C-alpha positions as CSV (number, residue, x, y, z in Angstrom):
1,G,-17.9,13.5,-4.0
2,L,-14.5,13.8,-4.4
3,T,-12.7,12.9,-7.6
4,I,-9.1,10.7,-7.5
5,T,-6.5,11.1,-9.4
6,A,-4.8,8.0,-10.6
7,D,-1.9,6.8,-13.0
8,E,-2.4,3.6,-14.6
9,Y,0.7,1.3,-15.3
10,V,-1.4,-1.5,-17.5
11,V,0.2,-3.6,-19.7
12,D,-2.3,-6.5,-19.8
13,K,-5.3,-6.4,-18.6
14,S,-5.5,-10.6,-18.1
15,K,-2.8,-10.0,-15.4
16,P,-3.1,-9.2,-11.7
17,F,-3.4,-5.5,-10.6
18,I,-1.7,-4.1,-7.6
19,L,-3.4,-1.2,-6.4
20,L,-0.3,1.4,-4.8
21,C,-0.8,3.7,-1.9
22,H,1.5,6.1,-1.0
23,Q,2.5,7.3,2.7
24,A,1.8,10.6,4.7
25,R,2.7,14.0,2.7
26,Y,3.4,12.3,-0.7
27,S,1.4,11.6,-3.8
28,R,1.5,8.7,-6.3
29,G,4.7,9.8,-7.5
30,E,6.1,7.5,-4.6
31,H,5.5,4.4,-7.3
32,I,6.2,5.9,-10.2
33,E,9.6,3.4,-10.3
34,T,7.7,1.3,-8.7
35,A,5.3,0.6,-11.0
36,K,7.7,-0.1,-13.5
37,K,9.5,-2.4,-11.9
38,L,5.8,-4.5,-11.0
39,N,5.0,-4.4,-14.6
40,E,8.0,-6.3,-15.7
41,L,7.5,-8.4,-13.0
42,G,3.9,-9.1,-14.9
43,F,1.2,-6.9,-12.9
44,N,-1.2,-4.3,-14.0
45,C,-0.5,-0.8,-11.6
46,I,-2.5,1.6,-10.8
47,A,-0.9,4.4,-8.4
48,I,-3.6,6.8,-6.4
49,D,-3.6,10.3,-4.9
50,L,-5.0,9.4,-1.1
51,R,-6.7,12.8,0.4
52,S,-4.2,12.8,2.6
53,G,-1.0,13.4,1.3
54,G,1.2,16.4,-0.5
55,E,4.1,16.2,-2.8
56,V,7.0,13.9,-3.6
57,K,9.1,13.4,-6.7
58,G,7.6,16.7,-8.2
59,V,4.7,15.1,-8.4
60,K,1.7,16.9,-6.4
61,N,-0.9,15.3,-5.0
62,E,-3.9,16.2,-6.9
63,T,-6.8,14.5,-4.6
64,Y,-5.5,16.2,-2.1
65,Q,-5.5,19.5,-3.5
66,R,-9.1,18.9,-4.5
67,A,-9.9,17.8,-1.0
68,M,-8.5,21.2,0.2
69,E,-10.6,23.3,-2.2
70,Q,-13.7,21.4,-1.4
71,K,-13.0,21.9,2.5
72,K,-13.0,18.1,3.1
73,P,-11.5,16.9,6.1
74,V,-7.9,15.3,5.0
75,N,-6.9,13.3,8.2
76,Y,-5.3,9.6,7.5
77,L,-8.6,7.7,8.0
78,D,-10.7,10.1,6.1
79,A,-8.4,8.6,3.1
80,E,-9.6,5.2,3.7
81,Q,-12.9,5.8,1.9
82,D,-10.6,7.0,-1.7
83,M,-8.7,3.6,-1.1
84,L,-12.1,1.7,-1.3
85,A,-13.2,3.7,-4.4
86,S,-10.6,2.5,-6.1
87,V,-10.8,-1.0,-5.1
88,N,-14.5,-0.8,-6.9
89,Y,-13.2,1.4,-10.0
90,I,-10.5,-1.8,-10.7
91,L,-13.0,-4.4,-9.9
92,K,-16.0,-2.5,-12.5
93,K,-13.3,-1.7,-15.3
94,Y,-11.0,-4.3,-15.7
95,S,-13.3,-7.3,-13.9
96,K,-10.3,-8.3,-11.4
97,K,-9.9,-8.2,-7.6
98,V,-7.0,-6.4,-5.9
99,I,-3.6,-6.6,-4.5
100,L,-3.8,-4.0,-2.1
101,F,-0.3,-2.1,-1.5
102,G,0.1,0.3,1.0
103,S,3.1,2.6,2.3
104,S,3.4,3.8,6.0
105,Y,-0.1,4.8,7.4
106,S,-2.1,3.7,3.9
107,A,0.0,0.0,4.5
108,S,-2.0,-0.1,7.9
109,L,-5.6,1.1,6.0
110,A,-4.4,-1.7,3.4
111,L,-4.8,-4.1,6.0
112,K,-7.7,-3.0,7.6
113,T,-9.3,-3.2,4.2
114,G,-7.6,-6.5,3.0
115,K,-9.2,-7.8,6.2
116,E,-12.8,-6.4,5.7
117,N,-13.2,-6.7,1.8
118,D,-13.2,-9.8,-0.2
119,R,-12.6,-7.7,-3.4
120,V,-8.6,-7.5,-1.6
121,I,-7.0,-11.1,-2.4
122,A,-3.5,-10.2,-0.9
123,V,-2.1,-7.2,0.9
124,V,1.9,-5.4,0.4
125,A,2.2,-3.5,3.9
126,F,5.1,-1.0,4.0
127,S,6.0,0.2,7.5
128,P,2.5,-0.7,8.6
129,G,1.5,1.0,12.4
130,E,-1.1,2.1,14.9
131,Y,-1.5,5.5,12.9
132,F,-4.9,6.0,14.0
133,G,-4.6,6.2,17.7
134,P,-8.0,5.5,19.9
135,D,-10.1,6.3,16.5
136,L,-9.1,2.9,15.5
137,P,-6.8,0.6,17.2
138,L,-5.4,-1.4,14.1
139,K,-3.9,-4.3,16.4
140,Q,-7.2,-5.4,17.1
141,A,-9.0,-4.2,13.6
142,I,-6.9,-6.2,11.9
143,K,-6.9,-9.5,14.2
144,G,-7.8,-12.8,11.9
145,L,-6.5,-11.8,8.7
146,S,-5.9,-14.9,6.5
147,K,-5.3,-13.4,3.6
148,P,-1.7,-13.4,2.1
149,V,0.2,-10.5,3.4
150,F,3.9,-9.3,2.7
151,A,4.9,-6.9,5.5
152,A,8.3,-5.2,5.6
153,S,10.0,-2.6,7.8
154,S,12.8,-0.8,8.4
155,K,15.4,-2.7,11.0
156,S,14.4,-0.3,13.9
157,E,10.5,-0.8,13.0
158,A,10.9,-4.4,13.2
159,S,9.7,-4.8,16.2
160,S,6.7,-2.9,16.4
161,V,5.2,-4.4,13.0
162,T,5.6,-7.9,14.5
163,E,3.2,-6.5,17.8
164,L,1.5,-5.6,15.5
165,L,0.7,-8.1,13.2
166,Q,0.9,-10.3,16.1
167,L,-3.0,-11.6,16.0
168,I,-3.3,-12.6,11.9
169,D,-2.8,-15.5,10.9
170,P,1.2,-16.1,10.7
171,A,0.9,-18.9,8.0
172,R,-0.1,-16.4,5.4
173,L,2.5,-13.9,6.7
174,T,5.7,-12.6,4.7
175,R,7.8,-11.0,6.7
176,Y,11.0,-8.5,5.5
177,I,13.6,-7.4,7.8
178,P,16.4,-5.6,6.2
179,S,19.8,-7.0,7.9
180,V,21.1,-3.2,8.1
181,E,19.3,0.0,8.9
182,S,17.1,1.6,5.8
183,V,14.3,3.6,5.2
184,H,10.3,4.2,6.4
185,G,7.7,2.6,3.9
186,S,7.8,1.6,0.2
187,R,10.8,4.1,-0.3
188,A,12.8,1.1,0.8
189,L,12.4,0.0,-3.0
190,W,13.9,3.0,-4.8
191,K,17.1,2.2,-6.5
192,E,18.8,4.7,-4.2
193,N,18.4,2.6,-1.0
194,S,21.0,0.2,-0.7
195,D,19.2,-2.4,0.4
196,S,16.5,-2.1,-2.3
197,E,18.2,-5.1,-4.4
198,Y,17.4,-7.5,-1.3
199,C,13.8,-6.0,-0.7
200,W,13.0,-6.4,-4.1
201,S,13.8,-10.0,-4.2
202,A,11.7,-10.6,-1.3
203,L,8.8,-9.1,-3.0
204,T,8.9,-10.6,-6.0
205,K,9.2,-14.2,-4.0
206,F,5.6,-13.2,-2.5
207,L,4.0,-12.2,-5.6
208,E,5.1,-14.6,-7.8
209,T,3.0,-16.6,-5.4
210,L,-0.5,-14.8,-6.3
211,K,0.1,-15.1,-10.2
């Protein structure tokens, strides 16, 4: 019952679709630069406002504002339904399954959804973690995930992310760990991040395998 605001970056409907999800207290604005770069690589993108969020790069999270006005809960797990609805939207409108791209808490939701939903063909997860407490022990929830996964983190997060992903299929997992300290979430791809060039290179190699 909640309308989800999204920006569509569709360049060729025959190409793969990536659903871009943001980190905590952010909005679809997190992916303005990223979506355009992904377009150049041959991918369509849809960046959504999840109901758990805020504002970034001058872009307000309209889904969050709408949820607050309607007095709906806006915790991390409440946003899972927004992600699922958006996956269904892409399949219905474009007849395409999706690559699910998450940042921080939405990276964790993307891994869970990727495990459970056959409409998701691969997952890109920037800084996933155990963000849901006892309500959802994520490591166990994603046990046996066997779809292609690209998982990135800052250098300081690397050990905890490695631990989180221990129970998924290692043959389908691509890990990116920067050689220098980076930033949390998919901000690692923003051009002002000193490691962004190397992060983009690793992500591009992964995405090329999905075309």
